[in-house]
C-alpha positions, 0 to 999 in steps of 0.5 A: 684758370689753373685752379679751375682745371685742377678741380675739374681733373679732381672730379673727373678722376673720382668719376673715372675711378668709380666708373671702372669699379662699378658694375651696375651701369655701363661706363658710357651710361655712368658718365652720361648721367654724371655729366647730365647732373653737372650740366643741369646744375650749371644751366640752372645756375646760369639762369638764376644768376642772369635772370633772377636777381635776388635769387636763393642761388645768389644769396646762399652763395654769398652766405658761403663766401661770408662764412669762408671770409672769416678765415682772413681773421684767422682759423680760430675765428673761422671755427668759432664762427662755425660753432656759434649761433648767430641767430635764433633757430626759428629765424630764416637767417639762421637756416640760411647761414647754416647752409653757408657754414656747410658750404664754406669748406667748398668755397675755401677750396675753390676760392669762392668760385661760383661755378666750381661750387655749383659743380661740386654740389651737383657732383656730390648729389650725383654720387649720393644718388648713385651709391643709393642706386647700388644699394637698392638694386643689391636687394633685387634686380627688379628695382634697377629701372624704377631706381634708375628713373627715380634717382637720375632722370626726374626733371624736377630733381635735375633742376632743384638738386643740382645747384646752390639750393638747400634742396641739393644738400637735403637730398644728398643727406637723406640719400646718405642716411638711407645708405647708412641704414642699408649697411648698418645691420651688417657692418662692424662699424655700427657706432660710426654709422649711427653717429653719421646718421645723427649728424646728418639729422642735425644738418637737416634740422638746421637747414629745413627743420620740417623735413626731420620729423617725417624722416624720424617717423620713417626711421621709427617704422624701420626700427619697429620692424627690427624690434618686432623681429629681434624681440618677437613683439606682437603686432599690438605691442609694436603698434603701441610702441610706434604710436608712443614713439611718434607722440614723443617725436611730436612733443620733442619737435615742438620744443626744439623749433618754434614753428613746429609747436603744435599751436603754431603749425597751422598759423605757419602753414596758413601764413606761408601759403598766402604769402607765396600765393600773393607773390605768384602769378595767378596762372601758376597758383592752386587753391587750398581754402584751409584756415589756421586750425587743425580741424581745417588742415584735417579736412583739407588733408586729402586734397593736399596729399593729392596735390602733393603727389599728382599735380600739376596736371598736364596743361595746369598752371603756366607753361614753365610747368611742362616738365612737371606735367610729364612727371605728374602724368607718369606718377598718375599712370603708374600709381593707377597700375599699382593700385589695381594690383594692390593685392599682389603687394606685400606691405613691409616695414620698409615700404611702410616707412617710405609711405610715412615719409612721402605722405607726411611731406605731401600733406604739409608741403602743398599747404605751405605754398600755393605755387606749383613751381615752388611746390615742385621744388619743395617736394624733390625731397620725397618725390624720387621715393614716390616715383620709385615706389609707384614704378615697382611692378608688384612681383614676388621679388618684393619679398627681398625688400622685407628680408633685407631691411624690414 
């Protein structure tokens, strides 16, 4: 009990210190959002532990306890276990254990307390989201409410990035990478920030390998913007450079991970889609009749992207999707508004980087699952950025986005 109270006071003191120094939100709003995030994590954790026997939450928690338990044999045994590879990288056991390794310091600090680990994950994700929120609105006050909605109020994010899930860490890592990018141009610690970005990319690759290539594609777009500005490249040279670098990313990725091999991707998608569809109730599944070939994936890509961005529609699937229905309706309405005002948009490298990240994941993730609930969980990595993008009412202030980043 004393340990539990200590950690709660520790978290509360950090929130109190930040609430007193930040100026973007009222203290009441800041505290409400923090408690909403932590409360969501605890509710989801209770539901999974009480009603979902064999869930990811319980299994990943056990992985962190397993790794933390190596300390009993000595710290050298623990650190050696952290650095060793116990499974081939293409096996899911490797990714699950890597998650446990990252989480093990928290397990050690909390003496394997499940609820405290849940609270710390939700707390960490909230802080990453808040610091990203600060950086975004420093570009323009016009971005405040789109960023507020996208980072703090989306039901899918509250559900899937607030507990012991891989998506919680992935979301936090992606937020941190973007925060580093915001500051790297003006910071004197460019080497340190670059090292942090590379470390976070390594973590992402070892937790969910398929998130990294789209992320690196997006970073490449930003780098092209900087290169074009600093080296005065022509549009043709920038395009050729981008395509060359993109091809290099594809080739390198295919050598690093078995499932990212160009010859293997269609079969991996096809197998995962059908396996998850067969395990799901018919009411909550959707259909993409693609085959295990690149031509078939290309043919169904528009439908897959549409599914990843706008479904489930209201009343589509089971009643458990009710919160996702509101998110999809919000996305459809604001996307339609943005589309009809597209002439007022100024395409910048920063916006293009977001589009690349969103569309690439929206293409492949629906093809890896035929279940609406699972898709909503998978897409929380890009969903806040999509909601942010479609929520921006096109105004001239969007130029500041280009001037600061692109």
